[in-house]
VEXNU-168400 format. One record per atom (N, C-alpha, C): residue in one letter; x, y, z; atom name. Coordinates in steps of 0.2 Angstrom, whole numbers, plus 2048, in hexadecimal, padded with zeros to 3 digits. Layout:
BEGIN
  aa    u    v    w  at
   a    X    Y    Z  CA
...
END
This chain:
BEGIN
  aa    u    v    w  at
   m  868  7CF  809   N
   m  861  7D3  80B  CA
   m  85C  7CE  809   C
   l  857  7CE  80E   N
   l  850  7CB  80C  CA
   l  84B  7CF  80F   C
   l  847  7D2  80A   N
   l  842  7D7  80C  CA
   l  83B  7D3  80C   C
   l  837  7D4  811   N
   l  831  7D1  811  CA
   l  82C  7D7  811   C
   a  828  7D8  80B   N
   a  824  7DD  80A  CA
   a  81D  7DB  80A   C
   l  819  7E0  80D   N
   l  811  7DE  80D  CA
   l  80E  7E5  80D   C
   d  807  7E4  80B   N
   d  803  7EA  80A  CA
   d  7FC  7E8  80B   C
   t  7F8  7EC  80F   N
   t  7F1  7EA  810  CA
   t  7ED  7F1  810   C
   a  7F0  7F6  80C   N
   a  7ED  7FD  80C  CA
   a  7E7  7FD  807   C
   t  7E7  7F8  803   N
   t  7E1  7F8  7FD  CA
   t  7DE  7F1  7FE   C
   p  7D9  7F0  7FA   N
   p  7D6  7E9  7FA  CA
   p  7DB  7E3  7F9   C
   a  7E1  7E5  7F6   N
   a  7E6  7DF  7F5  CA
   a  7E9  7DE  7FC   C
   v  7EA  7D7  7FD   N
   v  7EE  7D5  803  CA
   v  7F4  7D2  7FF   C
   t  7FA  7D5  800   N
   t  7FF  7D3  7FB  CA
   t  806  7D3  7FF   C
   v  80A  7CE  7FE   N
   v  810  7CC  801  CA
   v  815  7CA  7FC   C
   a  81C  7CC  7FE   N
   a  821  7CA  7F9  CA
   a  827  7CA  7FD   C
   l  82C  7C6  7FA   N
   l  833  7C5  7FD  CA
   l  838  7C8  7F7   C
   h  83D  7CC  7F9   N
   h  842  7CE  7F5  CA
   h  848  7CD  7F7   C
   d  84D  7CA  7F3   N
   d  854  7C9  7F6  CA
   d  859  7CE  7F5   C
   g  857  7D4  7F3   N
   g  85B  7D9  7F1  CA
   g  85D  7DA  7EA   C
   e  85B  7D5  7E6   N
   e  85C  7D5  7DF  CA
   e  856  7D4  7DB   C
   a  851  7D0  7DE   N
   a  84B  7CF  7DA  CA
   a  846  7CC  7DF   C
   v  83F  7CD  7DD   N
   v  83A  7C9  7E1  CA
   v  83B  7C2  7E0   C
   i  83B  7BE  7E6   N
   i  83C  7B7  7E5  CA
   i  835  7B3  7E7   C
   a  830  7B7  7EA   N
   a  82A  7B4  7EB  CA
   a  825  7B9  7EC   C
   s  81E  7B8  7EA   N
   s  819  7BD  7EC  CA
   s  812  7BA  7EC   C
   s  80E  7BD  7EF   N
   s  807  7BB  7EF  CA
   s  802  7C1  7F0   C
   s  7FD  7C1  7EC   N
   s  7F8  7C7  7ED  CA
   s  7F1  7C4  7EC   C
   q  7EC  7C6  7F0   N
   q  7E5  7C4  7F0  CA
   q  7E1  7CB  7F1   C
   v  7DC  7CC  7ED   N
   v  7D8  7D1  7EE  CA
   v  7D2  7D0  7F2   C
   d  7D1  7D2  7F8   N
   d  7CB  7D1  7FC  CA
   d  7CB  7D6  802   C
   a  7C7  7DB  801   N
   a  7C7  7E1  806  CA
   a  7C5  7DF  80D   C
   r  7C2  7DA  80E   N
   r  7BF  7D8  814  CA
   r  7C3  7D3  818   C
   r  7C9  7D0  816   N
   r  7CC  7CB  819  CA
   r  7D3  7CC  81A   C
   h  7D5  7D2  81B   N
   h  7DD  7D4  81B  CA
   h  7E0  7D0  821   C
   g  7DD  7D0  827   N
   g  7E0  7CD  82D  CA
   g  7E0  7C5  82C   C
   e  7DB  7C3  828   N
   e  7DA  7BB  827  CA
   e  7DF  7B9  822   C
   l  7E1  7BD  81D   N
   l  7E5  7BA  817  CA
   l  7EC  7BC  818   C
   l  7EE  7C1  81C   N
   l  7F5  7C4  81C  CA
   l  7FA  7BE  81E   C
   l  7F9  7BC  824   N
   l  7FE  7B7  827  CA
   l  7FF  7B1  822   C
   p  7F9  7AE  820   N
   p  7FA  7A8  81B  CA
   p  7FE  7AA  815   C
   a  7FD  7B0  813   N
   a  801  7B2  80D  CA
   a  808  7B3  80E   C
   v  80A  7B5  814   N
   v  811  7B5  816  CA
   v  814  7AE  817   C
   d  810  7AA  819   N
   d  813  7A3  81A  CA
   d  814  7A0  813   C
   r  80F  7A2  80E   N
   r  80F  79F  807  CA
   r  815  7A2  804   C
   v  817  7A8  804   N
   v  81D  7AB  800  CA
   v  823  7A8  803   C
   l  824  7A7  80A   N
   l  82A  7A4  80D  CA
   l  82B  79D  80B   C
   a  825  799  80A   N
   a  825  792  808  CA
   a  827  792  801   C
   e  825  796  7FD   N
   e  827  797  7F6  CA
   e  82E  798  7F5   C
   a  831  79C  7F9   N
   a  838  79E  7F8  CA
   a  83C  799  7FC   C
   g  839  794  800   N
   g  83D  78F  803  CA
   g  841  792  809   C
   l  83E  797  80C   N
   l  841  79B  812  CA
   l  83D  79B  818   C
   k  840  79C  81E   N
   k  83D  79D  824  CA
   k  83D  7A5  826   C
   l  838  7A7  82A   N
   l  837  7AE  82C  CA
   l  83D  7B1  82E   C
   d  841  7AD  832   N
   d  847  7B0  835  CA
   d  84D  7B2  830   C
   a  84C  7B0  82A   N
   a  850  7B2  825  CA
   a  84F  7B9  822   C
   v  84A  7BC  824   N
   v  848  7C3  822  CA
   v  84C  7C8  826   C
   t  84F  7CD  822   N
   t  854  7D2  825  CA
   t  850  7D9  826   C
   a  84B  7DA  822   N
   a  847  7E0  823  CA
   a  840  7DF  821   C
   v  83B  7E3  823   N
   v  834  7E3  821  CA
   v  832  7E9  81E   C
   v  82F  7E9  819   N
   v  82C  7EF  815  CA
   v  824  7EE  815   C
   v  821  7F4  817   N
   v  81A  7F4  817  CA
   v  817  7FA  814   C
   g  812  7F9  810   N
   g  80E  7FE  80E  CA
   g  80B  803  813   C
   i  80C  809  813   N
   i  809  80E  818  CA
   i  803  811  816   C
   g  800  80F  810   N
   g  7FA  813  80E  CA
   g  7FC  819  809   C
   p  7F7  81D  808   N
   p  7F1  81E  80C  CA
   p  7EC  818  80B   C
   g  7E8  817  810   N
   g  7E3  811  80F  CA
   g  7DE  812  815   C
   p  7D8  80E  814   N
   p  7D4  80E  81A  CA
   p  7D7  80B  820   C
   y  7D4  80E  826   N
   y  7D7  80C  82C  CA
   y  7D8  805  82E   C
   t  7D2  801  82D   N
   t  7D2  7FA  82F  CA
   t  7D7  7F6  82B   C
   g  7D7  7F6  824   N
   g  7DB  7F2  821  CA
   g  7E3  7F4  821   C
   l  7E4  7FB  822   N
   l  7EB  7FD  822  CA
   l  7EE  7FB  828   C
   r  7EB  7FB  82E   N
   r  7EE  7F9  834  CA
   r  7F0  7F2  835   C
   v  7ED  7EE  831   N
   v  7EE  7E6  831  CA
   v  7F6  7E6  82F   C
   g  7F7  7E9  829   N
   g  7FE  7E8  826  CA
   g  803  7EB  82B   C
   l  802  7F1  82D   N
   l  806  7F5  831  CA
   l  808  7F1  838   C
   m  803  7EF  83B   N
   m  804  7EB  841  CA
   m  807  7E5  840   C
   t  806  7E1  83B   N
   t  80A  7DB  839  CA
   t  811  7DC  838   C
   a  812  7E2  834   N
   a  819  7E4  833  CA
   a  81D  7E5  839   C
   d  81A  7E9  83D   N
   d  81D  7EB  844  CA
   d  81E  7E5  848   C
   t  81A  7E0  848   N
   t  81B  7DA  84C  CA
   t  820  7D6  849   C
   f  821  7D5  843   N
   f  826  7D2  840  CA
   f  82D  7D5  841   C
   g  82D  7DC  841   N
   g  833  7DF  842  CA
   g  836  7DE  849   C
   l  831  7DF  84E   N
   l  833  7DE  855  CA
   l  835  7D6  857   C
   a  831  7D2  854   N
   a  833  7CB  855  CA
   a  83A  7C9  852   C
   l  83B  7CB  84C   N
   l  841  7C9  849  CA
   l  847  7CE  84A   C
   g  846  7D4  84D   N
   g  84B  7D9  84F  CA
   g  84E  7DC  848   C
   v  849  7DD  843   N
   v  84C  7E0  83D  CA
   v  848  7E7  83C   C
   p  84B  7EB  838   N
   p  847  7F1  836  CA
   p  841  7F0  832   C
   v  83C  7F5  833   N
   v  836  7F5  830  CA
   v  836  7FC  82C   C
   h  835  7FC  825   N
   h  835  801  821  CA
   h  82E  802  81E   C
   g  82C  809  81D   N
   g  826  80A  81A  CA
   g  827  80C  813   C
   v  822  80B  80F   N
   v  821  80D  808  CA
   v  81A  80F  806   C
   c  81A  815  804   N
   c  813  818  802  CA
   c  810  813  7FD   C
   t  80A  811  7FE   N
   t  806  80C  7FA  CA
   t  805  80F  7F3   C
   l  804  815  7F2   N
   l  803  818  7EC  CA
   l  80A  818  7E8   C
   d  80F  819  7EB   N
   d  816  818  7E8  CA
   d  817  811  7E5   C
   g  815  80C  7E9   N
   g  815  805  7E6  CA
   g  811  804  7DF   C
   l  80B  807  7DF   N
   l  807  807  7D9  CA
   l  80B  80B  7D3   C
   a  80E  811  7D5   N
   a  811  815  7D0  CA
   a  817  811  7CD   C
   y  81B  80E  7D2   N
   y  821  80A  7D0  CA
   y  81F  804  7CB   C
   a  819  801  7CC   N
   a  817  7FB  7C8  CA
   a  814  7FD  7C2   C
   s  812  804  7C1   N
   s  80E  806  7BB  CA
   s  812  805  7B4   C
   d  80E  804  7AF   N
   d  811  803  7A8  CA
   d  811  80A  7A5   C
   i  811  810  7A8   N
   i  811  816  7A5  CA
   i  819  818  7A5   C
   e  81B  819  79F   N
   e  822  81A  79E  CA
   e  824  821  79F   C
   k  81F  826  79E   N
   k  821  82D  79F  CA
   k  81B  831  7A3   C
   g  81D  835  7A8   N
   g  818  838  7AB  CA
   g  817  83F  7A8   C
   p  813  843  7AC   N
   p  810  842  7B3  CA
   p  80A  83D  7B2   C
   f  808  83A  7B8   N
   f  802  836  7B8  CA
   f  800  836  7BF   C
   v  7FA  833  7C1   N
   v  7F7  833  7C7  CA
   v  7F6  82C  7C9   C
   v  7F7  82A  7D0   N
   v  7F5  824  7D3  CA
   v  7EF  825  7D7   C
   a  7EA  821  7D7   N
   a  7E4  822  7DB  CA
   a  7E1  81B  7DD   C
   t  7E0  81B  7E4   N
   t  7DD  815  7E7  CA
   t  7D6  817  7EA   C
   d  7D2  812  7EB   N
   d  7CB  813  7EE  CA
   d  7CC  815  7F5   C
   a  7C9  81A  7F7   N
   a  7C9  81D  7FE  CA
   a  7C2  81C  801   C
   r  7BD  819  7FD   N
   r  7B6  818  7FF  CA
   r  7B3  81F  800   C
   r  7AD  820  803   N
   r  7AA  826  803  CA
   r  7AA  82A  7FD   C
   k  7AA  827  7F7   N
   k  7AA  82A  7F1  CA
   k  7B0  82F  7F0   C
   e  7B6  82D  7F3   N
   e  7BC  830  7F3  CA
   e  7C2  82C  7F0   C
   v  7C8  82F  7EF   N
   v  7CE  82B  7ED  CA
   v  7D4  82E  7F1   C
   y  7D8  829  7F2   N
   y  7DF  82B  7F4  CA
   y  7E3  82C  7EE   C
   w  7E7  831  7EE   N
   w  7EA  832  7E7  CA
   w  7F1  837  7E8   C
   a  7F5  836  7E3   N
   a  7FB  83A  7E3  CA
   a  7FD  83B  7DC   C
   e  801  840  7DA   N
   e  803  841  7D3  CA
   e  80B  83F  7D3   C
   y  80D  83C  7CD   N
   y  814  83A  7CC  CA
   y  817  83D  7C6   C
   a  81D  83E  7C6   N
   a  821  840  7C1  CA
   a  823  83A  7BC   C
   d  825  835  7C0   N
   d  826  82F  7BD  CA
   d  825  829  7C2   C
   s  827  823  7C0   N
   s  825  81D  7C5  CA
   s  829  81D  7CB   C
   r  82E  822  7CC   N
   r  831  822  7D2  CA
   r  831  829  7D6   C
   t  82E  82E  7D3   N
   t  82E  834  7D6  CA
   t  827  837  7D7   C
   r  825  838  7DD   N
   r  81E  83B  7DF  CA
   r  81F  842  7DF   C
   l  81A  846  7DC   N
   l  81A  84D  7DC  CA
   l  816  850  7E2   C
   t  811  84C  7E4   N
   t  80D  84F  7E9  CA
   t  80C  84A  7EF   C
   n  80A  84D  7F5   N
   n  809  849  7FB  CA
   n  802  845  7F9   C
   p  802  83F  7FC   N
   p  7FB  83B  7FB  CA
   p  7F6  83F  7FE   C
   a  7F0  83F  7FB   N
   a  7EA  843  7FD  CA
   a  7E4  83F  7FC   C
   v  7DE  841  800   N
   v  7D8  83E  7FF  CA
   v  7D3  843  7FC   C
   d  7CF  842  7F7   N
   d  7CB  846  7F4  CA
   d  7C5  843  7F0   C
   r  7C0  846  7EF   N
   r  7BB  844  7EA  CA
   r  7BD  845  7E3   C
   p  7BD  840  7DF   N
   p  7BF  841  7D8  CA
   p  7BD  847  7D5   C
   a  7B7  849  7D5   N
   a  7B4  84F  7D2  CA
   a  7B8  855  7D4   C
   d  7BB  855  7DA   N
   d  7BE  85B  7DD  CA
   d  7C5  85C  7DA   C
   i  7C8  856  7D8   N
   i  7CF  857  7D5  CA
   i  7CF  856  7CD   C
   a  7C9  856  7CA   N
   a  7C8  854  7C3  CA
   a  7CC  859  7BF   C
   d  7CC  85F  7C0   N
   d  7D0  864  7BC  CA
   d  7D7  863  7BD   C
   r  7D9  862  7C3   N
   r  7E1  861  7C5  CA
   r  7E4  85B  7C1   C
   v  7E0  856  7C0   N
   v  7E3  84F  7BD  CA
   v  7E0  84F  7B6   C
   a  7DD  853  7B3   N
   a  7DA  853  7AD  CA
   a  7E0  851  7A8   C
   g  7DF  84C  7A4   N
   g  7E4  84B  79E  CA
   g  7EA  846  7A1   C
   l  7EA  845  7A7   N
   l  7EF  841  7AA  CA
   l  7EE  839  7AA   C
   p  7F2  835  7A8   N
   p  7F1  82E  7A9  CA
   p  7F0  82C  7B0   C
   a  7ED  827  7B2   N
   a  7EC  825  7B9  CA
   a  7ED  81D  7BA   C
   v  7EE  81C  7C0   N
   v  7F0  815  7C2  CA
   v  7EC  813  7C8   C
   g  7E9  80D  7C9   N
   g  7E6  80B  7CF  CA
   g  7DE  80A  7CF   C
   a  7DC  806  7D3   N
   a  7D5  805  7D4  CA
   a  7D1  80B  7D5   C
   g  7D3  810  7D8   N
   g  7CF  816  7DA  CA
   g  7CE  819  7D3   C
   a  7D3  819  7CE   N
   a  7D2  81C  7C8  CA
   a  7CC  819  7C4   C
   l  7CC  812  7C4   N
   l  7C7  80E  7C1  CA
   l  7C0  80F  7C3   C
   l  7BF  811  7C9   N
   l  7B9  813  7CC  CA
   l  7B6  819  7C9   C
   y  7BA  81E  7C7   N
   y  7B7  824  7C5  CA
   y  7BA  826  7BE   C
   p  7B7  823  7B9   N
   p  7BA  824  7B2  CA
   p  7B9  82B  7AF   C
   g  7B4  82F  7B2   N
   g  7B3  836  7B0  CA
   g  7B8  83A  7B2   C
   t  7BC  839  7B8   N
   t  7C2  83D  7BA  CA
   t  7C8  83A  7B7   C
   f  7C8  833  7B7   N
   f  7CE  82F  7B4  CA
   f  7CD  82B  7AE   C
   p  7CC  82E  7A8   N
   p  7CA  82A  7A2  CA
   p  7D0  826  7A0   C
   n  7D6  827  7A2   N
   n  7DC  823  79F  CA
   n  7DF  820  7A4   C
   v  7DD  819  7A6   N
   v  7E0  816  7AB  CA
   v  7E4  810  7A9   C
   h  7EA  80F  7AC   N
   h  7EF  80A  7AB  CA
   h  7F0  805  7B1   C
   e  7F3  800  7AF   N
   e  7F4  7FB  7B4  CA
   e  7FA  7FD  7B9   C
   p  7FA  7FB  7BF   N
   p  7F6  7F5  7C2  CA
   p  7F0  7F8  7C6   C
   e  7EB  7F4  7C7   N
   e  7E5  7F6  7CB  CA
   e  7E7  7F6  7D2   C
   h  7EA  7F1  7D5   N
   h  7EC  7F1  7DC  CA
   h  7F3  7F1  7DD   C
   v  7F5  7F3  7E3   N
   v  7FC  7F3  7E5  CA
   v  7FF  7EC  7E5   C
   s  805  7EA  7E4   N
   s  808  7E4  7E6  CA
   s  80E  7E5  7EA   C
   a  80F  7E0  7EF   N
   a  815  7E0  7F3  CA
   a  81B  7DF  7F0   C
   a  81B  7DC  7EA   N
   a  821  7DB  7E6  CA
   a  823  7E2  7E3   C
   a  81F  7E7  7E1   N
   a  821  7ED  7E0  CA
   a  824  7F1  7E6   C
   l  820  7F1  7EB   N
   l  823  7F4  7F1  CA
   l  82A  7F2  7F3   C
   a  82B  7EB  7F3   N
   a  831  7E8  7F5  CA
   a  837  7EA  7F0   C
   s  835  7EA  7E9   N
   s  83A  7ED  7E4  CA
   s  83C  7F4  7E5   C
   l  837  7F8  7E6   N
   l  838  7FF  7E7  CA
   l  83C  800  7EE   C
   a  83A  7FD  7F3   N
   a  83E  7FE  7F9  CA
   a  845  7FB  7F9   C
   a  846  7F6  7F5   N
   a  84D  7F3  7F4  CA
   a  851  7F8  7F0   C
   e  84E  7FB  7EB   N
   e  852  800  7E7  CA
   e  854  806  7EB   C
   k  84F  808  7EF   N
   k  851  80E  7F3  CA
   k  856  80D  7F8   C
   l  855  807  7FC   N
   l  85A  805  801  CA
   l  861  804  7FE   C
   a  862  801  7F8   N
   a  868  800  7F5  CA
   a  86B  807  7F3   C
   a  867  80C  7F1   N
   a  86A  813  7F0  CA
   a  86B  817  7F6   C
   g  86A  814  7FC   N
   g  86B  818  802  CA
   g  866  81D  804   C
   e  860  81C  801   N
   e  85A  821  802  CA
   e  857  81E  809   C
   e  854  823  80D   N
   e  850  821  812  CA
   e  849  820  810   C
   l  846  81B  813   N
   l  83F  819  812  CA
   l  83B  81C  818   C
   p  834  81E  817   N
   p  830  820  81C  CA
   p  82F  81C  822   C
   e  82E  81E  828   N
   e  82C  81A  82E  CA
   e  826  816  82C   C
   p  825  811  82F   N
   p  81F  80D  82E  CA
   p  819  80F  832   C
   r  817  815  830   N
   r  811  819  833  CA
   r  80C  81A  82E   C
   p  806  819  830   N
   p  800  819  82C  CA
   p  7FE  820  829   C
   l  7FD  820  822   N
   l  7FA  826  81F  CA
   l  7F2  825  81F   C
   y  7EF  827  824   N
   y  7E8  826  824  CA
   y  7E4  82C  820   C
   l  7E7  832  821   N
   l  7E4  838  81E  CA
   l  7DD  83A  820   C
   r  7DA  836  824   N
   r  7D3  838  826  CA
   r  7D2  833  82C   C
   r  7CC  835  830   N
   r  7CA  831  836  CA
   r  7C7  82A  833   C
   p  7C8  825  838   N
   p  7C5  81F  836  CA
   p  7BD  81F  835   C
   d  7BB  81A  830   N
   d  7B4  81A  82F  CA
   d  7B0  818  835   C
   a  7B3  814  83A   N
   a  7AF  812  840  CA
   a  7B0  818  845   C
   q  7AA  81A  848   N
   q  7AA  81F  84C  CA
   q  7A5  81D  852   C
   v  7A7  81F  858   N
   v  7A3  81E  85E  CA
   v  79C  822  85D   C
   p  797  81E  85E   N
   p  790  822  85D  CA
   p  78F  828  861   C
   k  78C  82D  85E   N
   k  78B  833  862  CA
   k  786  831  868   C
   n  786  835  86D   N
   n  781  834  873  CA
   n  782  82D  876   C
   y  788  82A  875   N
   y  789  823  878  CA
   y  788  823  87F   C
   k  784  81F  882   N
   k  782  81F  889  CA
   k  786  819  88C   C
   v  78A  81B  891   N
   v  78E  816  894  CA
   v  78B  813  89A   C
   v  78A  80C  89A   N
   v  786  809  89F  CA
   v  78B  806  8A4   C
   t  78C  807  8AA   N
   t  790  804  8AF  CA
   t  78C  802  8B5   C
   p  78E  7FC  8B8   N
   p  78B  7F9  8BD  CA
   p  78B  7FE  8C3   C
   k  786  7FE  8C7   N
   k  785  802  8CD  CA
   k  789  7FF  8D3   C
END
C-alpha cells in the first residue's frame, strides 16, 4: 500500500505519503491564497523525500471538507486527476475528522472547528479522536455557544472565537499525515471511506452579479 493524501479545505496546503504502516513523507504550508500554486510542488516534494515516483501510489486520499469552495475544489480536482491518471481508487476523508484524529485530547466529548469565513465556523462534535457524533455543520459561534459550552475544542476556527471556545487544543490546522493515518487505519479494518465529494455546506462566496447585462454582438 502507498497512500497519497492531500487536503486544501483549510488555509493549510498539506500532502503526505503513507505506506500502510506509517507516514513516510509529509509537507504542510499555510497559505489561504495559493492552494493551486503550492499543491503540486508539495506532491513532488514528498515523493522526492520518500525516493518514490508517482506511479508507486496505490490509492489517493483527499480531504472533502467542509471548506470554502475555491480552496476545497483544488484538492478534490487534483485527487480525481491523479486517480484517473494512475487508475487507482480515490477515497474521501472529512477534514474535521483529520483534525480530531490528530488532537491531543485523550477523552471526549470535544469539538473541532475550522474557519468558514463570514464570521462562521465549520464544526462537529466528537466522542473521541475517531468517533464523530454529529454531521459537519456551519454556524455562527454565538449560535452554538450553549451547545458547545464547557467542551474542549480543536482547530483554527476555535482560536478565532475564544468567547465560544475558551479551551482550545492542538492542532490548529489539518495535516495530510493525519488524514493518511486515519484512512490507512480504516481501510485496514475493512471500513468504507466516503466518496471524494465536497462538503461545501453553503453556496460559494462568488456570485453572478444581480441585474447582470449580457452584451452580445448584433
